[in-house]
C-alpha positions, 0 to 999 in steps of 0.5 A: 500500500502506498501513501499519497498526499494531494497537495494544493497551494491556493488563495482563500477561495477556490473556483467551483469547477476545481472544487467539483473535480476534486470532490469527484476524484477517485482514489487508487485501490488500497492506497492511503490518500490524504489531501492538504491545502496550503493558503498563501500569497507566495506560491513557492512557500506554499509548495515548500510547506506542502512538501515538508508535510509529505515528509512528515506523514511519510507519503510515498507520492505527492499529487500536485494540483493547482486550484484552477484545474478541471480534470477527469475523476480517474486522473490520479488513479491512471497517473499512479498506474502509469508511474508504477507500470513504467517505473517513472519518478515524475509525471505531468499531465497536459494543460494549456495557458489560459491567456493567448497564445494558449501554449502548453505549460511544458518546456524544453531545453531548460537550462541555467547559464553561466551568469545564473539566468535561465533559458528554455523553449516553449512547446507549441506542438505536443506529441500524442505519446509520452515524452520527456521534457525539460520542465513543466508547470505544476498544475497536475504533477504526480511525483515520488516523495524521494525526488522531493527529498533528494532535491531538498538534501542537495539544494534546500528550498526545493521550490525557491525561485532561481533568477528569472524562473518561477518556482515550478521550473526552478524545481524541475531544473533542480530535479534534473540536476539530481538525475531525474527525468520528467515525463509528460503523457498527453492523454492525461489532459486537464482544463485550465479555468479562465474565462473559458476552459482552455484545453487541447481542442481550444488551443489547436483551434486557436493555432489554426486561426493564429499560426504565427502569433508568439505573444504571451 
């Protein structure tokens, strides 16, 4: 039996679509699942505190969810199954930015240069099969707690921002320095709550109308 912590950094209110998705989420059979919200305006502090909670309860996995996601009820069950079957340590689902140009929240060639600045490439097209990435947002990430512990031991401040990177990419870079691969499986698709729900169909429709638009 595994122990899983569902970790949700948030402000003091949650969008109703997210709350409905969370209320309907299925738990893997025979696994012990806990859920924790961490409220605060500094998201990296919230994530660090949630990771520490995972250590304290001796969780085997942390399932990170952002509070503006909508997702199918079997998301956790299926992501956990894939991680176990393929021996993965770090798996993200697929979701898209909620503002133009609505690109996937996935990144390639994520590196820190000699001056300490961070560089990366955005994905504009997404393969249909699982693929390795340089980094991702933490809207829906299932990760082994061992990865968090390794990053904490080597770097401290797991999610503290590096230079011009946010807390999520900063963690991804650190995890890769510790030797971990980051995988995305696009079949685990989520909606991003904005003025409308942004998903792959919406993004591909937008790209067909604005194929050359690059602005964020």
